[in-house]
N, C-alpha and C positions, 0 to 999 in steps of 0.2 A: 309858740308851742315851743320852738326852740329851749326857750327859759323853760318851763313845765318839766321839759323832761329833760334835762339837768337835776333844776330842784327834785324830782320827782325821784330818781336816780339816786343821789348823792345824800337827800336825807332820807328817805324811807328804803331802800334798798339794803334788804340782806345778807351781804355777802354769803357768810357764813352759814345762813340757814334756807337762802335761798328764797325768800318771801318779800314781797313788800310789807311791811310794818304799819299797823291800822294810825298812830302819828307817832311822835318824836317824845313824847312821854316816857317816865319806865314801862310801865304797865305797856301803851298802847304797843309798845316796839319790841315786847316779848310774846302780841300773839301774831298767831296765824291766821288772818279773817276769808273765809270762804266767801265773801263778796271784796275781793282786791284784784281784778276786776274785771268788774262789770262797766268802768268808764273805756274801757277797750270796745268792749261790746257796744258799748252806748255809742261814743266813736266810730267802729262799723258801721250801725244801725243808722246813726245820719249822712256819713259817709256815703249810702249807700239815697237816701231819699233825695239826699243835695243831686246825685248825679243820677237824679231816675231812675235807681232800680239797674240799670246799665252793668252795677259791676257791686255782686250777691256772695261773692268769694270770700266772706267774712275776715277777711282782710285789711286793713286800714291803710295807708298807702304810710310807707316812711315818716315823708317828713311831713305830714299833717299829728301823726301821732307821737304819745309821751311816752311811747314803751318800748321797751329795749325788746323784740320777738324772743330774743333771746332765755333773755330772763321774767316774763310771759310765759314762756315755756315751761321754766326751770321753776316756777311761780305753781303752776297749774298740778306739776310733779309734786312737790309739798303741799298745795292742799290737797291730794288726794293722798298723802301719806295719813299723813298727819286731820286734819281736819274727816276723814271719810274712812280709811285703812286704822286710824289711828282711835274708834270708838267702836268700839266691841266687837271689833275686824271686819266694821264697814257692814253689818248687818242692821246696823237702825240708819243710816244715811250719815250726809255730810254734817255736823255740826258747824254752826257759825260762827264761831272762834274757839280757837287752839291756840293753849300756852306752849310757845316753841323750848319750853327744859322738860316737857312729859314726851317728846319726839318717842315715834317707838322704834 
């Protein structure tokens, strides 16, 4: 997981935009995807199941998570700002993908 965390942050994190890129291509690197943190949710779910449901706080332990919590929080804010509020003021729900250069 340590290698995954380093690779995930190094290759996909976009500091200037505050999100994890879809992939390393030009288009993917410029796209804010609404499901960029689904892996974190799944990791928390699996972690809770492995522990027998004892830890259901929705917060995977840092040592097993490839996600940096501060980056995940920032990505959630970016996702809300772009994919939800950046699409008709949030009246239509979240867009699956949002080009970062179109930021509100």
